[in-house]
ZADO-1210 file (C-alpha; in nm, 4 decimals, padded with zeros to 6 digits):
<atoms>
<atom x="17.1334" y="29.9275" z="17.9567" code="UNK" pos="1"/>
<atom x="17.3099" y="29.6164" z="17.9052" code="UNK" pos="2"/>
<atom x="17.1555" y="29.2853" z="17.8278" code="UNK" pos="3"/>
<atom x="17.3211" y="28.9597" z="17.8918" code="UNK" pos="4"/>
<atom x="17.3219" y="28.7558" z="17.5649" code="UNK" pos="5"/>
<atom x="17.3536" y="28.4251" z="17.7481" code="UNK" pos="6"/>
<atom x="17.0343" y="28.4764" z="17.9386" code="UNK" pos="7"/>
<atom x="16.8435" y="28.5623" z="17.6178" code="UNK" pos="8"/>
<atom x="16.9798" y="28.2519" z="17.4534" code="UNK" pos="9"/>
<atom x="16.8754" y="28.0380" z="17.7482" code="UNK" pos="10"/>
<atom x="16.5432" y="28.2152" z="17.7519" code="UNK" pos="11"/>
<atom x="16.5015" y="28.1565" z="17.3762" code="UNK" pos="12"/>
<atom x="16.6051" y="27.7972" z="17.4193" code="UNK" pos="13"/>
<atom x="16.3701" y="27.7490" z="17.7155" code="UNK" pos="14"/>
<atom x="16.0977" y="27.9248" z="17.5269" code="UNK" pos="15"/>
<atom x="16.1457" y="27.6978" z="17.2234" code="UNK" pos="16"/>
<atom x="16.1386" y="27.3930" z="17.4502" code="UNK" pos="17"/>
<atom x="15.8190" y="27.5151" z="17.6128" code="UNK" pos="18"/>
<atom x="15.6649" y="27.5774" z="17.2743" code="UNK" pos="19"/>
<atom x="15.7628" y="27.2293" z="17.1622" code="UNK" pos="20"/>
<atom x="15.6231" y="27.0780" z="17.4794" code="UNK" pos="21"/>
<atom x="15.3114" y="27.2866" z="17.4364" code="UNK" pos="22"/>
<atom x="15.2749" y="27.1640" z="17.0772" code="UNK" pos="23"/>
<atom x="15.3267" y="26.8029" z="17.1872" code="UNK" pos="24"/>
<atom x="15.0717" y="26.8485" z="17.4649" code="UNK" pos="25"/>
<atom x="14.8257" y="27.0072" z="17.2178" code="UNK" pos="26"/>
<atom x="14.8747" y="26.7067" z="16.9867" code="UNK" pos="27"/>
<atom x="14.8229" y="26.4693" z="17.2782" code="UNK" pos="28"/>
<atom x="14.5115" y="26.6621" z="17.3850" code="UNK" pos="29"/>
<atom x="14.3846" y="26.6532" z="17.0267" code="UNK" pos="30"/>
<atom x="14.4579" y="26.2784" z="17.0061" code="UNK" pos="31"/>
<atom x="14.2841" y="26.2239" z="17.3412" code="UNK" pos="32"/>
<atom x="13.9842" y="26.4307" z="17.2274" code="UNK" pos="33"/>
<atom x="13.9658" y="26.2176" z="16.9120" code="UNK" pos="34"/>
<atom x="13.9877" y="25.9044" z="17.1262" code="UNK" pos="35"/>
<atom x="13.7101" y="26.0426" z="17.3478" code="UNK" pos="36"/>
<atom x="13.4932" y="26.1075" z="17.0384" code="UNK" pos="37"/>
<atom x="13.5590" y="25.7540" z="16.9124" code="UNK" pos="38"/>
<atom x="13.4932" y="25.6125" z="17.2602" code="UNK" pos="39"/>
<atom x="13.1690" y="25.8126" z="17.2847" code="UNK" pos="40"/>
<atom x="13.0502" y="25.6881" z="16.9454" code="UNK" pos="41"/>
<atom x="13.1465" y="25.3330" z="17.0457" code="UNK" pos="42"/>
<atom x="12.9634" y="25.3794" z="17.3777" code="UNK" pos="43"/>
<atom x="12.6548" y="25.5032" z="17.1900" code="UNK" pos="44"/>
<atom x="12.6688" y="25.2083" z="16.9496" code="UNK" pos="45"/>
<atom x="12.7247" y="24.9686" z="17.2413" code="UNK" pos="46"/>
<atom x="12.4295" y="25.1216" z="17.4261" code="UNK" pos="47"/>
<atom x="12.2192" y="25.0772" z="17.1110" code="UNK" pos="48"/>
<atom x="12.3369" y="24.7164" z="17.0792" code="UNK" pos="49"/>
<atom x="12.2613" y="24.6638" z="17.4492" code="UNK" pos="50"/>
<atom x="11.9069" y="24.7959" z="17.4034" code="UNK" pos="51"/>
<atom x="11.8600" y="24.5788" z="17.0937" code="UNK" pos="52"/>
<atom x="11.9947" y="24.2794" z="17.2885" code="UNK" pos="53"/>
<atom x="11.7515" y="24.3508" z="17.5723" code="UNK" pos="54"/>
<atom x="11.4662" y="24.3734" z="17.3216" code="UNK" pos="55"/>
<atom x="11.5792" y="24.0496" z="17.1543" code="UNK" pos="56"/>
<atom x="11.6068" y="23.8853" z="17.4945" code="UNK" pos="57"/>
<atom x="11.2550" y="23.9973" z="17.5875" code="UNK" pos="58"/>
<atom x="11.1253" y="23.8744" z="17.2519" code="UNK" pos="59"/>
<atom x="11.3038" y="23.5414" z="17.2973" code="UNK" pos="60"/>
<atom x="11.1608" y="23.5133" z="17.6494" code="UNK" pos="61"/>
<atom x="10.8089" y="23.5727" z="17.5135" code="UNK" pos="62"/>
<atom x="10.8663" y="23.3115" z="17.2431" code="UNK" pos="63"/>
<atom x="10.9927" y="23.0634" z="17.5038" code="UNK" pos="64"/>
<atom x="10.6840" y="23.1287" z="17.7176" code="UNK" pos="65"/>
<atom x="10.4608" y="23.0717" z="17.4128" code="UNK" pos="66"/>
<atom x="10.6483" y="22.7521" z="17.3298" code="UNK" pos="67"/>
<atom x="10.6150" y="22.6365" z="17.6922" code="UNK" pos="68"/>
<atom x="10.2431" y="22.7107" z="17.6789" code="UNK" pos="69"/>
<atom x="10.2088" y="22.5193" z="17.3508" code="UNK" pos="70"/>
<atom x="10.4117" y="22.2297" z="17.4944" code="UNK" pos="71"/>
<atom x="10.1857" y="22.2173" z="17.7990" code="UNK" pos="72"/>
<atom x="09.8761" y="22.2145" z="17.5811" code="UNK" pos="73"/>
<atom x="10.0348" y="21.9396" z="17.3691" code="UNK" pos="74"/>
<atom x="10.1079" y="21.7370" z="17.6836" code="UNK" pos="75"/>
<atom x="09.7461" y="21.7789" z="17.7932" code="UNK" pos="76"/>
<atom x="09.6188" y="21.6788" z="17.4501" code="UNK" pos="77"/>
<atom x="09.8560" y="21.3814" z="17.4429" code="UNK" pos="78"/>
<atom x="09.7277" y="21.2681" z="17.7815" code="UNK" pos="79"/>
<atom x="09.3675" y="21.2979" z="17.6605" code="UNK" pos="80"/>
<atom x="09.4509" y="21.1118" z="17.3399" code="UNK" pos="81"/>
<atom x="09.6311" y="20.8454" z="17.5381" code="UNK" pos="82"/>
<atom x="09.3243" y="20.7931" z="17.7568" code="UNK" pos="83"/>
<atom x="09.0921" y="20.7831" z="17.4554" code="UNK" pos="84"/>
<atom x="09.3262" y="20.5411" z="17.2750" code="UNK" pos="85"/>
<atom x="09.3332" y="20.3220" z="17.5848" code="UNK" pos="86"/>
<atom x="08.9533" y="20.3166" z="17.6024" code="UNK" pos="87"/>
<atom x="08.9327" y="20.2566" z="17.2262" code="UNK" pos="88"/>
<atom x="09.1776" y="19.9671" z="17.2540" code="UNK" pos="89"/>
<atom x="08.9689" y="19.8226" z="17.5399" code="UNK" pos="90"/>
<atom x="08.6592" y="19.8592" z="17.3228" code="UNK" pos="91"/>
<atom x="08.8429" y="19.6947" z="17.0357" code="UNK" pos="92"/>
<atom x="08.9380" y="19.4029" z="17.2618" code="UNK" pos="93"/>
<atom x="08.5742" y="19.3790" z="17.3765" code="UNK" pos="94"/>
<atom x="08.4573" y="19.3893" z="17.0143" code="UNK" pos="95"/>
<atom x="08.7066" y="19.1181" z="16.9206" code="UNK" pos="96"/>
<atom x="08.5823" y="18.8976" z="17.2044" code="UNK" pos="97"/>
<atom x="08.2226" y="18.9671" z="17.0960" code="UNK" pos="98"/>
<atom x="08.3143" y="18.8787" z="16.7386" code="UNK" pos="99"/>
<atom x="08.4748" y="18.5577" z="16.8631" code="UNK" pos="100"/>
<atom x="08.1603" y="18.4736" z="17.0626" code="UNK" pos="101"/>
<atom x="07.9405" y="18.5534" z="16.7626" code="UNK" pos="102"/>
<atom x="08.1634" y="18.3437" z="16.5417" code="UNK" pos="103"/>
<atom x="08.1306" y="18.0500" z="16.7820" code="UNK" pos="104"/>
<atom x="07.7552" y="18.1069" z="16.8000" code="UNK" pos="105"/>
<atom x="07.7426" y="18.1245" z="16.4232" code="UNK" pos="106"/>
<atom x="07.9179" y="17.7878" z="16.4006" code="UNK" pos="107"/>
<atom x="07.6620" y="17.6375" z="16.6405" code="UNK" pos="108"/>
<atom x="07.3782" y="17.7846" z="16.4363" code="UNK" pos="109"/>
<atom x="07.5253" y="17.6465" z="16.1139" code="UNK" pos="110"/>
<atom x="07.5504" y="17.3030" z="16.2744" code="UNK" pos="111"/>
<atom x="07.1881" y="17.3269" z="16.3945" code="UNK" pos="112"/>
<atom x="07.0716" y="17.4358" z="16.0492" code="UNK" pos="113"/>
<atom x="07.2529" y="17.1429" z="15.8905" code="UNK" pos="114"/>
<atom x="07.0975" y="16.9093" z="16.1470" code="UNK" pos="115"/>
<atom x="06.7504" y="17.0552" z="16.0879" code="UNK" pos="116"/>
<atom x="06.8045" y="17.0232" z="15.7154" code="UNK" pos="117"/>
<atom x="06.8948" y="16.6595" z="15.7691" code="UNK" pos="118"/>
<atom x="06.5793" y="16.6014" z="15.9801" code="UNK" pos="119"/>
<atom x="06.3675" y="16.7763" z="15.7184" code="UNK" pos="120"/>
<atom x="06.5217" y="16.5521" z="15.4555" code="UNK" pos="121"/>
<atom x="06.4432" y="16.2412" z="15.6671" code="UNK" pos="122"/>
<atom x="06.0872" y="16.3654" z="15.7356" code="UNK" pos="123"/>
<atom x="06.0317" y="16.4366" z="15.3650" code="UNK" pos="124"/>
<atom x="06.1627" y="16.0889" z="15.2829" code="UNK" pos="125"/>
<atom x="05.9268" y="15.9281" z="15.5373" code="UNK" pos="126"/>
<atom x="05.6269" y="16.1279" z="15.4104" code="UNK" pos="127"/>
<atom x="05.7139" y="16.0612" z="15.0481" code="UNK" pos="128"/>
<atom x="05.7726" y="15.6948" z="15.1275" code="UNK" pos="129"/>
<atom x="05.4361" y="15.6748" z="15.3056" code="UNK" pos="130"/>
<atom x="05.2602" y="15.8371" z="15.0122" code="UNK" pos="131"/>
<atom x="05.4340" y="15.6250" z="14.7498" code="UNK" pos="132"/>
<atom x="05.4229" y="15.2969" z="14.9457" code="UNK" pos="133"/>
<atom x="05.0718" y="15.1984" z="14.8213" code="UNK" pos="134"/>
<atom x="05.1949" y="15.2342" z="14.4616" code="UNK" pos="135"/>
<atom x="05.4966" y="15.0100" z="14.5033" code="UNK" pos="136"/>
<atom x="05.3803" y="14.7753" z="14.7851" code="UNK" pos="137"/>
<atom x="04.9965" y="14.7565" z="14.7772" code="UNK" pos="138"/>
<atom x="04.9655" y="14.4408" z="14.9904" code="UNK" pos="139"/>
<atom x="05.1962" y="14.5612" z="15.2665" code="UNK" pos="140"/>
<atom x="05.0251" y="14.9013" z="15.2663" code="UNK" pos="141"/>
<atom x="04.6801" y="14.7463" z="15.3030" code="UNK" pos="142"/>
<atom x="04.7973" y="14.5260" z="15.5922" code="UNK" pos="143"/>
<atom x="04.9694" y="14.8203" z="15.7591" code="UNK" pos="144"/>
<atom x="04.6594" y="15.0412" z="15.7320" code="UNK" pos="145"/>
<atom x="04.4339" y="14.7670" z="15.8624" code="UNK" pos="146"/>
<atom x="04.6578" y="14.6973" z="16.1619" code="UNK" pos="147"/>
<atom x="04.6843" y="15.0690" z="16.2321" code="UNK" pos="148"/>
<atom x="04.3075" y="15.1155" z="16.2103" code="UNK" pos="149"/>
<atom x="04.2518" y="14.8126" z="16.4314" code="UNK" pos="150"/>
<atom x="04.4980" y="14.9473" z="16.6884" code="UNK" pos="151"/>
<atom x="04.3144" y="15.2791" z="16.6922" code="UNK" pos="152"/>
<atom x="03.9816" y="15.1035" z="16.7507" code="UNK" pos="153"/>
<atom x="04.1288" y="14.9113" z="17.0442" code="UNK" pos="154"/>
<atom x="04.2649" y="15.2348" z="17.1878" code="UNK" pos="155"/>
<atom x="03.9235" y="15.3968" z="17.1531" code="UNK" pos="156"/>
<atom x="03.7520" y="15.1129" z="17.3310" code="UNK" pos="157"/>
<atom x="03.9759" y="15.1623" z="17.6340" code="UNK" pos="158"/>
<atom x="03.8499" y="15.5199" z="17.6807" code="UNK" pos="159"/>
<atom x="03.4846" y="15.4344" z="17.6320" code="UNK" pos="160"/>
</atoms>
Protein backbone atom coordinates (compact mmCIF):
# COMPACT_ATOMS: atom_id res chain seq x y z
CA UNK A 1 0.00 0.00 0.00
CA UNK A 2 1.04 3.35 -0.87
CA UNK A 3 0.70 6.39 1.26
CA UNK A 4 0.66 9.86 -0.06
CA UNK A 5 3.36 11.91 1.78
CA UNK A 6 1.63 15.20 1.05
CA UNK A 7 -1.52 14.19 2.82
CA UNK A 8 0.45 13.08 5.91
CA UNK A 9 2.28 16.37 5.93
CA UNK A 10 -0.98 18.30 5.68
CA UNK A 11 -2.45 16.04 8.31
CA UNK A 12 0.58 16.59 10.57
CA UNK A 13 0.41 20.30 9.93
CA UNK A 14 -3.35 20.38 10.58
CA UNK A 15 -2.86 18.25 13.63
CA UNK A 16 -0.16 20.60 14.98
CA UNK A 17 -2.43 23.57 14.33
CA UNK A 18 -5.28 21.86 16.15
CA UNK A 19 -3.01 21.04 19.04
CA UNK A 20 -1.85 24.64 19.19
CA UNK A 21 -5.41 25.89 19.05
CA UNK A 22 -6.36 23.36 21.69
CA UNK A 23 -3.49 24.55 23.91
CA UNK A 24 -4.50 28.19 23.39
CA UNK A 25 -8.11 27.32 24.19
CA UNK A 26 -7.00 25.40 27.31
CA UNK A 27 -4.99 28.47 28.40
CA UNK A 28 -7.99 30.71 27.73
CA UNK A 29 -10.25 28.31 29.66
CA UNK A 30 -7.73 28.24 32.51
CA UNK A 31 -7.51 32.06 32.46
CA UNK A 32 -11.32 32.30 32.40
CA UNK A 33 -11.59 29.81 35.28
CA UNK A 34 -9.09 31.92 37.25
CA UNK A 35 -11.12 35.03 36.42
CA UNK A 36 -14.27 33.21 37.57
CA UNK A 37 -12.55 32.27 40.86
CA UNK A 38 -11.43 35.88 41.36
CA UNK A 39 -14.90 37.14 40.43
CA UNK A 40 -16.50 34.66 42.85
CA UNK A 41 -14.20 35.75 45.69
CA UNK A 42 -14.92 39.39 44.82
CA UNK A 43 -18.65 38.62 44.74
CA UNK A 44 -18.39 36.94 48.16
CA UNK A 45 -16.46 39.90 49.58
CA UNK A 46 -18.94 42.33 47.99
CA UNK A 47 -21.85 40.35 49.45
CA UNK A 48 -20.13 40.50 52.86
CA UNK A 49 -19.59 44.24 52.46
CA UNK A 50 -23.23 44.61 51.38
CA UNK A 51 -24.42 42.77 54.50
CA UNK A 52 -22.11 44.87 56.69
CA UNK A 53 -23.42 48.02 54.97
CA UNK A 54 -27.01 46.91 55.60
CA UNK A 55 -26.16 46.28 59.25
CA UNK A 56 -24.43 49.67 59.51
CA UNK A 57 -27.40 51.30 57.83
CA UNK A 58 -29.81 49.64 60.27
CA UNK A 59 -27.59 50.69 63.18
CA UNK A 60 -27.41 54.25 61.85
CA UNK A 61 -31.20 54.28 61.41
CA UNK A 62 -31.65 53.16 65.04
CA UNK A 63 -29.22 55.86 66.19
CA UNK A 64 -31.10 58.48 64.15
CA UNK A 65 -34.40 57.34 65.70
CA UNK A 66 -32.84 57.59 69.18
CA UNK A 67 -31.49 61.05 68.38
CA UNK A 68 -34.91 62.10 67.06
CA UNK A 69 -36.51 60.80 70.24
CA UNK A 70 -33.97 62.67 72.38
CA UNK A 71 -34.49 65.83 70.30
CA UNK A 72 -38.25 65.58 70.79
CA UNK A 73 -37.82 65.15 74.53
CA UNK A 74 -35.44 68.13 74.54
CA UNK A 75 -38.01 70.22 72.64
CA UNK A 76 -40.66 69.24 75.19
CA UNK A 77 -38.35 70.06 78.08
CA UNK A 78 -37.40 73.37 76.45
CA UNK A 79 -41.07 74.26 76.06
CA UNK A 80 -41.71 73.42 79.72
CA UNK A 81 -38.66 75.42 80.80
CA UNK A 82 -39.75 78.31 78.62
CA UNK A 83 -43.18 78.34 80.28
CA UNK A 84 -41.66 78.11 83.77
CA UNK A 85 -39.16 80.88 82.93
CA UNK A 86 -42.02 83.02 81.65
CA UNK A 87 -44.00 82.49 84.85
CA UNK A 88 -40.86 83.09 86.94
CA UNK A 89 -40.17 86.32 85.06
CA UNK A 90 -43.79 87.41 85.66
CA UNK A 91 -43.34 86.59 89.34
CA UNK A 92 -40.09 88.53 89.36
CA UNK A 93 -41.85 91.53 87.82
CA UNK A 94 -44.61 91.20 90.44
CA UNK A 95 -42.00 90.96 93.19
CA UNK A 96 -40.21 94.03 91.84
CA UNK A 97 -43.47 95.99 91.82
CA UNK A 98 -44.18 94.76 95.37
CA UNK A 99 -40.69 95.81 96.43
CA UNK A 100 -41.28 99.22 94.85
CA UNK A 101 -44.60 99.55 96.71
CA UNK A 102 -42.96 98.45 99.96
CA UNK A 103 -40.14 100.89 99.38
CA UNK A 104 -42.64 103.71 98.87
CA UNK A 105 -44.54 102.58 101.96
CA UNK A 106 -41.30 102.42 103.88
CA UNK A 107 -40.54 106.02 102.90
CA UNK A 108 -43.98 107.09 104.14
CA UNK A 109 -43.44 105.22 107.40
CA UNK A 110 -40.03 106.84 107.87
CA UNK A 111 -41.60 110.26 107.32
CA UNK A 112 -44.36 109.46 109.84
CA UNK A 113 -41.81 108.24 112.38
CA UNK A 114 -39.79 111.42 111.96
CA UNK A 115 -42.97 113.47 112.36
CA UNK A 116 -44.00 111.50 115.46
CA UNK A 117 -40.51 111.94 116.84
CA UNK A 118 -40.85 115.66 116.27
CA UNK A 119 -44.25 115.73 118.05
CA UNK A 120 -42.83 113.71 120.93
CA UNK A 121 -39.98 116.19 121.16
CA UNK A 122 -42.46 119.12 121.21
CA UNK A 123 -44.66 117.34 123.80
CA UNK A 124 -41.63 116.59 125.98
CA UNK A 125 -40.57 120.23 125.70
CA UNK A 126 -44.06 121.43 126.71
CA UNK A 127 -44.22 119.01 129.66
CA UNK A 128 -40.69 119.84 130.75
CA UNK A 129 -41.41 123.54 130.33
CA UNK A 130 -44.59 123.21 132.40
CA UNK A 131 -42.73 121.36 135.14
CA UNK A 132 -39.78 123.75 135.18
CA UNK A 133 -41.82 126.96 134.75
CA UNK A 134 -42.49 127.41 138.52
CA UNK A 135 -38.73 127.28 139.15
CA UNK A 136 -37.84 129.95 136.63
CA UNK A 137 -41.05 132.06 136.57
CA UNK A 138 -42.83 131.66 139.96
CA UNK A 139 -45.11 134.71 139.60
CA UNK A 140 -46.32 133.85 136.11
CA UNK A 141 -46.85 130.23 137.15
CA UNK A 142 -48.95 131.23 140.15
CA UNK A 143 -51.10 133.56 138.02
CA UNK A 144 -51.49 130.89 135.34
CA UNK A 145 -52.56 128.24 137.87
CA UNK A 146 -55.00 130.59 139.54
CA UNK A 147 -56.61 131.59 136.24
CA UNK A 148 -56.79 127.95 135.19
CA UNK A 149 -58.36 126.92 138.49
CA UNK A 150 -60.81 129.81 138.29
CA UNK A 151 -61.77 128.83 134.74
CA UNK A 152 -62.41 125.27 135.88
CA UNK A 153 -64.65 126.49 138.70
CA UNK A 154 -66.67 128.58 136.26
CA UNK A 155 -67.01 125.58 133.96
CA UNK A 156 -68.21 123.46 136.88
CA UNK A 157 -70.82 125.98 137.86
CA UNK A 158 -72.35 125.81 134.39
CA UNK A 159 -73.07 122.08 134.79
CA UNK A 160 -74.46 122.37 138.30
